[in-house]
N, CA, C and O atoms as CSV, one atom per row, in Angstrom:
chain,resi,resn,atom,element,x,y,z
A,1,MET,N,N,16.642,19.249,-60.647
A,1,MET,CA,C,16.086,18.161,-61.103
A,1,MET,C,C,16.775,17.585,-62.303
A,1,MET,O,O,17.330,18.307,-63.132
A,2,ASN,N,N,16.733,16.195,-62.394
A,2,ASN,CA,C,17.762,15.574,-63.460
A,2,ASN,C,C,16.758,15.517,-64.715
A,2,ASN,O,O,15.538,15.377,-64.629
A,3,PRO,N,N,17.504,15.653,-65.900
A,3,PRO,CA,C,17.000,15.772,-67.229
A,3,PRO,C,C,15.977,14.831,-67.566
A,3,PRO,O,O,14.965,15.241,-68.134
A,4,PRO,N,N,16.135,13.457,-67.248
A,4,PRO,CA,C,14.919,12.520,-67.613
A,4,PRO,C,C,13.734,13.035,-67.046
A,4,PRO,O,O,12.734,12.990,-67.763
A,5,VAL,N,N,13.629,13.508,-65.927
A,5,VAL,CA,C,12.375,13.941,-65.196
A,5,VAL,C,C,11.858,15.162,-65.827
A,5,VAL,O,O,10.676,15.317,-66.137
A,6,LEU,N,N,12.825,16.049,-66.008
A,6,LEU,CA,C,12.322,17.327,-66.769
A,6,LEU,C,C,11.798,16.969,-68.195
A,6,LEU,O,O,10.724,17.432,-68.577
A,7,SER,N,N,12.537,16.161,-68.971
A,7,SER,CA,C,12.022,15.936,-70.240
A,7,SER,C,C,10.629,15.115,-70.194
A,7,SER,O,O,9.764,15.324,-71.045
A,8,ALA,N,N,10.461,14.193,-69.181
A,8,ALA,CA,C,9.192,13.383,-69.132
A,8,ALA,C,C,8.101,14.644,-68.833
A,8,ALA,O,O,7.132,14.814,-69.572
A,9,ILE,N,N,8.337,15.390,-67.823
A,9,ILE,CA,C,7.457,16.329,-67.481
A,9,ILE,C,C,7.119,17.047,-68.751
A,9,ILE,O,O,5.971,16.953,-69.186
A,10,GLY,N,N,8.091,17.813,-69.431
A,10,GLY,CA,C,7.917,18.473,-70.501
A,10,GLY,C,C,7.042,17.869,-71.718
A,10,GLY,O,O,6.307,18.542,-72.441
A,11,ARG,N,N,7.240,16.577,-71.805
A,11,ARG,CA,C,6.479,15.758,-72.898
A,11,ARG,C,C,5.096,15.615,-72.438
A,11,ARG,O,O,4.185,15.585,-73.265
A,12,LEU,N,N,4.840,15.511,-71.017
A,12,LEU,CA,C,3.314,15.440,-70.476
A,12,LEU,C,C,2.726,16.686,-70.886
A,12,LEU,O,O,1.664,16.699,-71.508
A,13,LEU,N,N,3.417,17.851,-70.543
A,13,LEU,CA,C,2.816,19.101,-70.650
A,13,LEU,C,C,2.517,19.526,-71.972
A,13,LEU,O,O,1.561,20.274,-72.176
A,14,SER,N,N,3.296,19.090,-72.950
A,14,SER,CA,C,3.197,19.548,-74.212
A,14,SER,C,C,2.341,18.698,-75.263
A,14,SER,O,O,1.961,19.202,-76.320
A,15,ASP,N,N,2.094,17.524,-74.946
A,15,ASP,CA,C,1.280,16.614,-75.753
A,15,ASP,C,C,-0.275,16.540,-75.312
A,15,ASP,O,O,-1.037,15.694,-75.780
A,16,GLY,N,N,-0.662,17.501,-74.372
A,16,GLY,CA,C,-1.944,17.423,-74.138
A,16,GLY,C,C,-2.534,16.338,-73.574
A,16,GLY,O,O,-3.691,16.035,-73.864
A,17,ASN,N,N,-1.719,15.561,-72.611
A,17,ASN,CA,C,-2.197,14.126,-72.056
A,17,ASN,C,C,-3.272,14.545,-70.960
A,17,ASN,O,O,-3.544,15.667,-70.532
A,18,SER,N,N,-3.779,13.345,-70.650
A,18,SER,CA,C,-4.852,13.345,-69.626
A,18,SER,C,C,-4.575,13.769,-68.278
A,18,SER,O,O,-3.417,14.092,-68.013
A,19,VAL,N,N,-5.478,13.819,-67.371
A,19,VAL,CA,C,-5.265,14.219,-66.041
A,19,VAL,C,C,-4.353,13.259,-65.230
A,19,VAL,O,O,-3.623,13.574,-64.289
A,20,TRP,N,N,-4.540,11.978,-65.795
A,20,TRP,CA,C,-3.572,10.911,-65.015
A,20,TRP,C,C,-2.215,11.197,-65.393
A,20,TRP,O,O,-1.388,10.838,-64.555
A,21,ALA,N,N,-1.670,11.856,-66.633
A,21,ALA,CA,C,-0.364,12.074,-66.843
A,21,ALA,C,C,0.088,13.045,-65.909
A,21,ALA,O,O,1.187,12.975,-65.360
A,22,TRP,N,N,-0.854,14.071,-65.696
A,22,TRP,CA,C,-0.325,15.157,-64.678
A,22,TRP,C,C,-0.374,14.750,-63.271
A,22,TRP,O,O,0.308,15.348,-62.439
A,23,ALA,N,N,-1.092,13.827,-62.970
A,23,ALA,CA,C,-1.149,13.046,-61.475
A,23,ALA,C,C,0.156,12.391,-61.519
A,23,ALA,O,O,0.865,12.688,-60.557
A,24,ILE,N,N,0.690,11.558,-62.389
A,24,ILE,CA,C,1.691,10.936,-62.246
A,24,ILE,C,C,3.020,11.983,-62.234
A,24,ILE,O,O,3.903,11.911,-61.378
A,25,ALA,N,N,3.007,12.841,-63.193
A,25,ALA,CA,C,4.207,13.985,-63.038
A,25,ALA,C,C,4.231,14.548,-61.632
A,25,ALA,O,O,5.327,14.778,-61.121
A,26,VAL,N,N,3.086,14.794,-60.948
A,26,VAL,CA,C,3.043,15.548,-59.691
A,26,VAL,C,C,3.547,14.388,-58.681
A,26,VAL,O,O,4.417,14.644,-57.848
A,27,ALA,N,N,3.076,13.346,-58.769
A,27,ALA,CA,C,3.680,12.200,-57.835
A,27,ALA,C,C,5.097,11.881,-58.107
A,27,ALA,O,O,5.802,11.547,-57.155
A,28,ALA,N,N,5.552,11.938,-59.193
A,28,ALA,CA,C,6.979,11.786,-59.327
A,28,ALA,C,C,7.849,12.843,-58.659
A,28,ALA,O,O,8.841,12.556,-57.988
A,29,VAL,N,N,7.373,14.211,-58.907
A,29,VAL,CA,C,8.160,15.178,-58.464
A,29,VAL,C,C,7.902,15.322,-56.784
A,29,VAL,O,O,8.754,15.797,-56.034
A,30,GLY,N,N,6.771,14.900,-56.398
A,30,GLY,CA,C,6.542,14.960,-54.899
A,30,GLY,C,C,7.295,13.853,-54.239
A,30,GLY,O,O,7.766,14.071,-53.123
A,31,LEU,N,N,7.470,12.620,-54.839
A,31,LEU,CA,C,8.326,11.697,-54.263
A,31,LEU,C,C,9.805,11.931,-54.371
A,31,LEU,O,O,10.623,11.462,-53.579
A,32,LEU,N,N,10.098,12.698,-55.418
A,32,LEU,CA,C,11.703,12.861,-55.459
A,32,LEU,C,C,11.830,14.011,-54.521
A,32,LEU,O,O,12.872,13.873,-53.880
A,33,ILE,N,N,11.149,15.147,-54.168
A,33,ILE,CA,C,11.391,16.131,-53.267
A,33,ILE,C,C,11.430,15.495,-51.726
A,33,ILE,O,O,12.305,15.777,-50.908
A,34,ALA,N,N,10.278,14.551,-51.473
A,34,ALA,CA,C,10.339,13.903,-50.208
A,34,ALA,C,C,11.552,13.053,-49.950
A,34,ALA,O,O,12.188,13.131,-48.899
A,35,ALA,N,N,11.878,12.183,-51.004
A,35,ALA,CA,C,12.977,11.387,-50.837
A,35,ALA,C,C,14.345,12.261,-50.574
A,35,ALA,O,O,15.151,11.860,-49.735
A,36,LEU,N,N,14.538,13.251,-51.184
A,36,LEU,CA,C,15.755,13.967,-51.188
A,36,LEU,C,C,15.781,14.816,-49.754
A,36,LEU,O,O,16.847,15.215,-49.284
A,37,MET,N,N,14.556,15.039,-49.138
A,37,MET,CA,C,14.482,15.738,-47.934
A,37,MET,C,C,14.969,14.902,-46.964
A,37,MET,O,O,15.825,15.209,-46.134
A,38,VAL,N,N,14.307,13.629,-47.097
A,38,VAL,CA,C,14.659,12.558,-46.071
A,38,VAL,C,C,16.300,12.091,-45.978
A,38,VAL,O,O,16.935,11.846,-44.952
A,39,LEU,N,N,16.790,12.050,-47.446
A,39,LEU,CA,C,18.130,11.718,-47.555
A,39,LEU,C,C,18.880,12.815,-47.037
A,39,LEU,O,O,19.815,12.473,-46.314
A,40,LEU,N,N,18.727,14.039,-47.210
A,40,LEU,CA,C,19.692,15.037,-46.693
A,40,LEU,C,C,19.548,15.236,-45.080
A,40,LEU,O,O,20.475,15.739,-44.446
A,41,GLN,N,N,18.423,14.847,-44.492
A,41,GLN,CA,C,18.294,15.003,-43.207
A,41,GLN,C,C,18.864,13.949,-42.330
A,41,GLN,O,O,19.035,14.091,-41.119
A,42,ASP,N,N,19.196,12.702,-43.129
A,42,ASP,CA,C,19.618,11.439,-42.284
A,42,ASP,C,C,21.008,11.634,-42.138
A,42,ASP,O,O,21.809,11.572,-43.070
A,43,LYS,N,N,21.347,11.920,-40.716
A,43,LYS,CA,C,22.714,12.205,-40.356
A,43,LYS,C,C,23.499,10.725,-39.990
A,43,LYS,O,O,24.727,10.666,-39.927
A,44,ALA,N,N,22.747,9.718,-39.792
A,44,ALA,CA,C,23.246,8.394,-39.531
A,44,ALA,C,C,23.646,7.742,-40.714
A,44,ALA,O,O,24.335,6.734,-40.561
A,45,LEU,N,N,23.360,8.102,-41.888
A,45,LEU,CA,C,23.527,7.383,-43.161
A,45,LEU,C,C,25.052,7.744,-43.700
A,45,LEU,O,O,25.325,8.900,-44.022
A,46,PRO,N,N,25.983,6.722,-43.772
A,46,PRO,CA,C,27.345,6.912,-44.150
A,46,PRO,C,C,27.221,7.615,-45.628
A,46,PRO,O,O,26.253,7.403,-46.358
A,47,PRO,N,N,28.212,8.395,-45.952
A,47,PRO,CA,C,28.193,9.209,-47.104
A,47,PRO,C,C,28.165,8.225,-48.433
A,47,PRO,O,O,27.505,8.583,-49.408
A,48,HIS,N,N,28.822,7.102,-48.449
A,48,HIS,CA,C,28.836,6.427,-49.721
A,48,HIS,C,C,27.538,5.707,-49.912
A,48,HIS,O,O,27.212,5.342,-51.041
A,49,LYS,N,N,26.692,5.457,-48.747
A,49,LYS,CA,C,25.375,4.687,-49.122
A,49,LYS,C,C,24.454,6.040,-49.474
A,49,LYS,O,O,23.655,5.960,-50.407
A,50,GLY,N,N,24.565,7.160,-48.789
A,50,GLY,CA,C,23.785,8.290,-49.255
A,50,GLY,C,C,23.791,8.536,-50.917
A,50,GLY,O,O,22.782,8.727,-51.596
A,51,ALA,N,N,25.305,8.479,-51.449
A,51,ALA,CA,C,25.589,8.648,-52.800
A,51,ALA,C,C,24.902,7.646,-53.608
A,51,ALA,O,O,24.446,7.906,-54.721
A,52,ILE,N,N,24.823,6.456,-53.027
A,52,ILE,CA,C,24.240,5.312,-53.788
A,52,ILE,C,C,22.638,5.587,-53.803
A,52,ILE,O,O,22.024,5.456,-54.862
A,53,TRP,N,N,22.138,5.878,-52.904
A,53,TRP,CA,C,20.694,6.166,-52.702
A,53,TRP,C,C,20.367,7.368,-53.643
A,53,TRP,O,O,19.352,7.327,-54.340
A,54,ALA,N,N,21.183,8.402,-53.672
A,54,ALA,CA,C,20.923,9.568,-54.506
A,54,ALA,C,C,20.865,9.143,-55.868
A,54,ALA,O,O,20.011,9.615,-56.618
A,55,VAL,N,N,21.665,8.323,-56.243
A,55,VAL,CA,C,21.898,7.818,-57.759
A,55,VAL,C,C,20.616,7.112,-58.100
A,55,VAL,O,O,20.015,7.355,-59.147
A,56,VAL,N,N,20.177,6.186,-57.164
A,56,VAL,CA,C,18.924,5.394,-57.255
A,56,VAL,C,C,17.683,6.309,-57.501
A,56,VAL,O,O,16.831,6.167,-58.379
A,57,ILE,N,N,17.763,7.340,-56.479
A,57,ILE,CA,C,16.465,8.151,-56.571
A,57,ILE,C,C,16.246,9.006,-57.866
A,57,ILE,O,O,15.135,9.220,-58.352
A,58,PHE,N,N,17.468,9.483,-58.385
A,58,PHE,CA,C,17.475,10.155,-59.654
A,58,PHE,C,C,17.358,9.452,-60.835
A,58,PHE,O,O,16.937,10.004,-61.852
A,59,ALA,N,N,17.725,8.152,-60.804
A,59,ALA,CA,C,17.836,7.184,-62.049
A,59,ALA,C,C,16.465,6.644,-62.120
A,59,ALA,O,O,16.040,6.358,-63.239
A,60,LEU,N,N,15.686,6.455,-61.057
A,60,LEU,CA,C,14.425,5.922,-61.224
A,60,LEU,C,C,13.426,6.800,-60.632
A,60,LEU,O,O,13.120,6.763,-59.440
A,61,PRO,N,N,12.886,7.652,-61.562
A,61,PRO,CA,C,11.934,8.698,-61.019
A,61,PRO,C,C,10.813,8.473,-59.985
A,61,PRO,O,O,10.640,9.282,-59.073
A,62,ILE,N,N,10.129,7.483,-60.115
A,62,ILE,CA,C,9.180,7.138,-59.224
A,62,ILE,C,C,9.460,5.875,-58.340
A,62,ILE,O,O,9.116,5.826,-57.158
A,63,PHE,N,N,10.004,5.018,-58.888
A,63,PHE,CA,C,10.400,3.815,-57.990
A,63,PHE,C,C,11.740,3.780,-57.207
A,63,PHE,O,O,12.005,2.919,-56.368
A,64,GLY,N,N,12.549,4.790,-57.557
A,64,GLY,CA,C,13.782,5.093,-56.677
A,64,GLY,C,C,13.344,5.741,-55.358
A,64,GLY,O,O,13.667,5.250,-54.277
A,65,PRO,N,N,12.445,7.089,-55.487
A,65,PRO,CA,C,12.262,7.579,-54.316
A,65,PRO,C,C,11.354,6.781,-53.340
A,65,PRO,O,O,11.453,6.817,-52.113
A,66,ALA,N,N,10.360,5.978,-54.132
A,66,ALA,CA,C,9.395,5.111,-53.211
A,66,ALA,C,C,10.228,4.216,-52.573
A,66,ALA,O,O,10.132,4.073,-51.354
A,67,ALA,N,N,11.145,3.508,-53.312
A,67,ALA,CA,C,12.115,2.390,-52.778
A,67,ALA,C,C,12.787,2.942,-51.314
A,67,ALA,O,O,12.756,2.352,-50.234
A,68,TYR,N,N,13.393,4.235,-51.615
A,68,TYR,CA,C,14.152,4.793,-50.412
A,68,TYR,C,C,13.262,5.153,-49.294
A,68,TYR,O,O,13.604,4.922,-48.134
A,69,LEU,N,N,12.084,5.734,-49.597
A,69,LEU,CA,C,11.213,6.023,-48.531
A,69,LEU,C,C,10.703,4.603,-47.701
A,69,LEU,O,O,10.584,4.513,-46.479
A,70,GLY,N,N,10.511,3.820,-48.428
A,70,GLY,CA,C,10.078,2.444,-47.867
A,70,GLY,C,C,11.235,1.915,-47.043
A,70,GLY,O,O,11.051,1.544,-45.884
A,71,TRP,N,N,12.383,1.877,-47.602
A,71,TRP,CA,C,13.605,1.353,-46.880
A,71,TRP,C,C,13.906,2.050,-45.492
A,71,TRP,O,O,14.379,1.506,-44.494
A,72,GLU,N,N,13.559,3.269,-45.630
A,72,GLU,CA,C,13.892,4.019,-44.472
A,72,GLU,C,C,12.770,3.990,-43.371
A,72,GLU,O,O,13.042,4.016,-42.170
A,73,THR,N,N,11.585,3.939,-43.828
A,73,THR,CA,C,10.470,3.536,-43.021
A,73,THR,C,C,10.749,2.194,-42.316
A,73,THR,O,O,10.525,2.117,-41.108
A,74,ILE,N,N,11.150,1.294,-42.892
A,74,ILE,CA,C,11.335,-0.060,-42.354
A,74,ILE,C,C,12.485,0.108,-41.446
A,74,ILE,O,O,12.389,-0.345,-40.306
A,75,ARG,N,N,13.626,0.744,-41.847
A,75,ARG,CA,C,14.754,0.998,-40.727
A,75,ARG,C,C,14.381,1.727,-39.775
A,75,ARG,O,O,14.908,1.417,-38.706
A,76,PHE,N,N,13.697,2.556,-39.737
A,76,PHE,CA,C,13.423,3.502,-38.601
A,76,PHE,C,C,12.455,2.958,-37.666
A,76,PHE,O,O,12.459,3.285,-36.479
A,77,ARG,N,N,11.559,2.073,-38.204
A,77,ARG,CA,C,10.548,1.335,-37.190
A,77,ARG,C,C,11.389,0.167,-36.641
A,77,ARG,O,O,11.167,-0.149,-35.472
A,78,SER,N,N,12.278,-0.480,-37.293
A,78,SER,CA,C,12.997,-1.627,-36.823
A,78,SER,C,C,13.983,-1.014,-35.526
A,78,SER,O,O,14.112,-1.663,-34.488
A,79,GLU,N,N,14.584,0.184,-35.714
A,79,GLU,CA,C,15.400,0.928,-34.711
A,79,GLU,C,C,14.635,1.237,-33.603
A,79,GLU,O,O,14.987,0.934,-32.463
A,80,HIS,N,N,13.494,1.888,-33.896
A,80,HIS,CA,C,12.731,2.652,-32.685
A,80,HIS,C,C,11.638,1.990,-32.322
A,80,HIS,O,O,11.045,2.412,-31.330
A,81,GLY,N,N,11.209,1.024,-32.899
A,81,GLY,CA,C,9.824,0.391,-32.591
A,81,GLY,C,C,8.725,1.178,-32.995
A,81,GLY,O,O,8.895,2.282,-33.513
A,82,ARG,N,N,7.463,0.625,-32.768
A,82,ARG,CA,C,6.435,1.144,-33.088
A,82,ARG,C,C,5.193,0.820,-32.183
A,82,ARG,O,O,4.845,-0.338,-31.949
A,83,ASP,N,N,4.559,1.920,-31.697
A,83,ASP,CA,C,3.351,1.845,-30.773
A,83,ASP,C,C,2.374,1.032,-31.565
A,83,ASP,O,O,2.222,1.229,-32.771
A,84,GLU,N,N,1.598,-0.030,-30.790
A,84,GLU,CA,C,0.576,-0.539,-31.577
A,84,GLU,C,C,-0.616,0.517,-31.860
A,84,GLU,O,O,-1.169,0.606,-32.955
A,85,LYS,N,N,-0.921,1.258,-30.799
A,85,LYS,CA,C,-1.784,2.437,-31.089
A,85,LYS,C,C,-1.431,3.628,-30.146
A,85,LYS,O,O,-0.732,3.449,-29.149
A,86,GLY,N,N,-1.884,4.735,-30.455
A,86,GLY,CA,C,-1.704,6.013,-29.727
A,86,GLY,C,C,-2.579,5.946,-28.470
A,86,GLY,O,O,-3.453,5.086,-28.356
A,87,PRO,N,N,-2.356,6.778,-27.621
A,87,PRO,CA,C,-3.093,6.666,-26.309
A,87,PRO,C,C,-4.707,6.949,-26.547
A,87,PRO,O,O,-5.553,6.405,-25.837
A,88,VAL,N,N,-5.035,7.831,-27.588
A,88,VAL,CA,C,-6.333,8.026,-27.852
A,88,VAL,C,C,-6.966,6.969,-28.452
A,88,VAL,O,O,-8.169,6.801,-28.248
A,89,GLU,N,N,-6.218,6.081,-29.303
A,89,GLU,CA,C,-6.922,5.076,-30.121
A,89,GLU,C,C,-6.991,3.680,-29.310
A,89,GLU,O,O,-7.436,2.692,-29.894
A,90,LYS,N,N,-6.581,3.594,-28.046
A,90,LYS,CA,C,-6.593,2.200,-27.282
A,90,LYS,C,C,-8.111,2.029,-26.921
A,90,LYS,O,O,-8.457,0.848,-26.923
A,91,TYR,N,N,-9.001,2.841,-26.642
A,91,TYR,CA,C,-10.223,2.326,-26.310
A,91,TYR,C,C,-11.349,3.101,-26.960
A,91,TYR,O,O,-11.148,4.226,-27.417
A,92,ALA,N,N,-12.411,2.571,-27.002
A,92,ALA,CA,C,-13.714,3.041,-27.736
A,92,ALA,C,C,-14.158,4.240,-26.728
A,92,ALA,O,O,-13.931,4.213,-25.518
A,93,PRO,N,N,-14.865,5.358,-27.448
A,93,PRO,CA,C,-15.202,6.360,-26.615
A,93,PRO,C,C,-15.989,6.123,-25.237
A,93,PRO,O,O,-15.858,6.692,-24.153
A,94,GLU,N,N,-16.892,5.042,-25.663
A,94,GLU,CA,C,-17.868,4.709,-24.323
A,94,GLU,C,C,-16.816,4.219,-23.377
A,94,GLU,O,O,-16.880,4.736,-22.262
A,95,GLU,N,N,-15.815,3.299,-23.571
A,95,GLU,CA,C,-14.895,2.651,-22.589
A,95,GLU,C,C,-14.107,3.846,-21.750
A,95,GLU,O,O,-13.984,3.874,-20.526
A,96,VAL,N,N,-13.656,4.719,-22.588
A,96,VAL,CA,C,-12.987,5.979,-22.140
A,96,VAL,C,C,-13.670,6.718,-20.910
A,96,VAL,O,O,-13.115,7.046,-19.861
A,97,ALA,N,N,-15.137,6.925,-21.310
A,97,ALA,CA,C,-15.943,7.650,-20.560
A,97,ALA,C,C,-16.231,6.627,-19.153
A,97,ALA,O,O,-16.356,7.129,-18.036
A,98,GLN,N,N,-16.299,5.398,-19.349
A,98,GLN,CA,C,-16.438,4.591,-18.258
A,98,GLN,C,C,-15.254,4.433,-17.241
A,98,GLN,O,O,-15.398,4.375,-16.020
A,99,ARG,N,N,-14.106,4.372,-17.895
A,99,ARG,CA,C,-12.863,4.343,-17.069
A,99,ARG,C,C,-12.753,5.661,-16.262
A,99,ARG,O,O,-12.331,5.692,-15.105
A,100,ARG,N,N,-13.224,6.910,-17.061
A,100,ARG,CA,C,-12.928,8.133,-16.271
A,100,ARG,C,C,-14.012,8.065,-15.233
A,100,ARG,O,O,-13.655,8.530,-14.151
A,101,GLU,N,N,-15.072,7.671,-15.271
A,101,GLU,CA,C,-16.127,7.693,-14.154
A,101,GLU,C,C,-15.514,6.918,-13.060
A,101,GLU,O,O,-15.545,7.332,-11.901
A,102,THR,N,N,-14.877,5.645,-13.441
A,102,THR,CA,C,-14.619,4.612,-12.301
A,102,THR,C,C,-13.322,5.459,-11.626
A,102,THR,O,O,-13.261,5.549,-10.400
A,103,ALA,N,N,-12.482,5.958,-12.321
A,103,ALA,CA,C,-11.289,6.732,-11.640
A,103,ALA,C,C,-11.738,7.707,-10.711
A,103,ALA,O,O,-11.289,7.729,-9.565
A,104,GLU,N,N,-12.756,8.672,-11.196
A,104,GLU,CA,C,-13.427,9.751,-10.229
A,104,GLU,C,C,-14.131,9.146,-9.119
A,104,GLU,O,O,-14.013,9.742,-8.048
A,105,ARG,N,N,-14.811,8.138,-9.132
A,105,ARG,CA,C,-15.314,7.249,-8.091
A,105,ARG,C,C,-14.252,6.942,-6.970
A,105,ARG,O,O,-14.320,7.239,-5.778
A,106,ASN,N,N,-13.243,6.268,-7.652
A,106,ASN,CA,C,-11.985,5.788,-6.690
A,106,ASN,C,C,-11.612,6.881,-6.012
A,106,ASN,O,O,-11.636,6.937,-4.783
A,107,GLN,N,N,-11.192,7.947,-6.866
A,107,GLN,CA,C,-10.499,9.259,-6.305
A,107,GLN,C,C,-11.524,9.705,-5.045
A,107,GLN,O,O,-11.067,9.926,-3.924
A,108,GLN,N,N,-12.794,9.800,-5.316
A,108,GLN,CA,C,-13.634,10.559,-4.447
A,108,GLN,C,C,-13.618,9.505,-2.984
A,108,GLN,O,O,-13.499,9.900,-1.824
A,109,GLY,N,N,-13.765,8.180,-3.419
A,109,GLY,CA,C,-13.763,7.368,-2.185
A,109,GLY,C,C,-12.462,7.320,-1.415
A,109,GLY,O,O,-12.472,7.029,-0.219
A,110,ALA,N,N,-11.229,7.625,-2.129
A,110,ALA,CA,C,-9.958,7.719,-1.325
A,110,ALA,C,C,-10.046,9.186,-0.566
A,110,ALA,O,O,-9.559,9.301,0.558
A,111,ARG,N,N,-10.590,10.133,-1.124
A,111,ARG,CA,C,-10.812,11.459,-0.280
A,111,ARG,C,C,-11.605,11.251,1.035
A,111,ARG,O,O,-11.219,11.665,2.128
A,112,GLU,N,N,-12.752,10.568,0.816
A,112,GLU,CA,C,-13.526,10.324,1.915
A,112,GLU,C,C,-13.244,9.388,3.013
A,112,GLU,O,O,-13.774,9.394,4.124
A,113,ALA,N,N,-12.174,8.428,2.487
A,113,ALA,CA,C,-11.454,7.700,3.505
A,113,ALA,C,C,-10.499,8.309,4.220
A,113,ALA,O,O,-10.209,7.896,5.343
A,114,ASP,N,N,-9.840,9.458,3.614
A,114,ASP,CA,C,-8.805,10.144,4.304
A,114,ASP,C,C,-9.332,11.087,5.341
A,114,ASP,O,O,-8.639,11.482,6.279
A,115,GLN,N,N,-10.508,11.417,5.155
A,115,GLN,CA,C,-11.257,12.413,6.155
A,115,GLN,C,C,-11.454,11.789,7.406
A,115,GLN,O,O,-11.890,10.638,7.398
A,116,PRO,N,N,-11.200,12.371,8.530
A,116,PRO,CA,C,-11.552,11.798,9.828
A,116,PRO,C,C,-13.102,12.012,10.115
A,116,PRO,O,O,-13.740,13.020,9.810
A,117,ASP,N,N,-13.622,10.808,10.797
A,117,ASP,CA,C,-15.065,11.045,11.047
A,117,ASP,C,C,-15.313,11.998,12.141
A,117,ASP,O,O,-14.724,11.950,13.221
A,118,ARG,N,N,-16.369,13.025,11.764
A,118,ARG,CA,C,-16.535,14.124,12.542
A,118,ARG,C,C,-17.945,13.904,13.066
A,118,ARG,O,O,-18.898,13.602,12.347
A,119,PRO,N,N,-17.993,14.079,14.355
A,119,PRO,CA,C,-19.360,13.850,15.073
A,119,PRO,C,C,-20.496,14.848,14.389
A,119,PRO,O,O,-20.202,15.938,13.898
A,120,HIS,N,N,-21.655,14.378,14.428
A,120,HIS,CA,C,-22.760,15.203,13.929
A,120,HIS,C,C,-23.201,15.940,15.047
A,120,HIS,O,O,-23.310,15.386,16.141
A,121,GLN,N,N,-23.477,17.190,14.876
A,121,GLN,CA,C,-23.959,18.151,15.874
A,121,GLN,C,C,-25.448,18.514,15.450
A,121,GLN,O,O,-25.770,19.063,14.397
A,122,SER,N,N,-26.241,18.127,16.410
A,122,SER,CA,C,-27.578,18.514,16.105
A,122,SER,C,C,-28.033,19.807,16.800
A,122,SER,O,O,-27.484,20.106,17.860
A,123,GLY,N,N,-28.937,20.552,16.318
A,123,GLY,CA,C,-29.090,21.775,16.693
A,123,GLY,C,C,-30.391,22.108,17.457
A,123,GLY,O,O,-30.603,23.257,17.845
């Protein structure tokens, strides 16, 4: 970790600050770790751009990682597109049940249409 982040965390811990200070410190460290993980796993990023992003991430403890993660999210979605909704979220549960019943009825009707008519035998 870089010295400014460590010194800031050290001051937060030693001064007996509030819970909010702890939350900010945890958020800063979490964002730093997440941004570094994404940065190190990005094989498409040219080395010089990766070095620039690394400097930004370390120089600006909260804003640098947040900016990088936001930038990467926008870049990824522009390259890969984004589904509007997942397959489960497209319909309300009642509509899913209704569609399932309709499909089952259609399947059953297709099976009955495929069977040849058999004469009824009376006993």
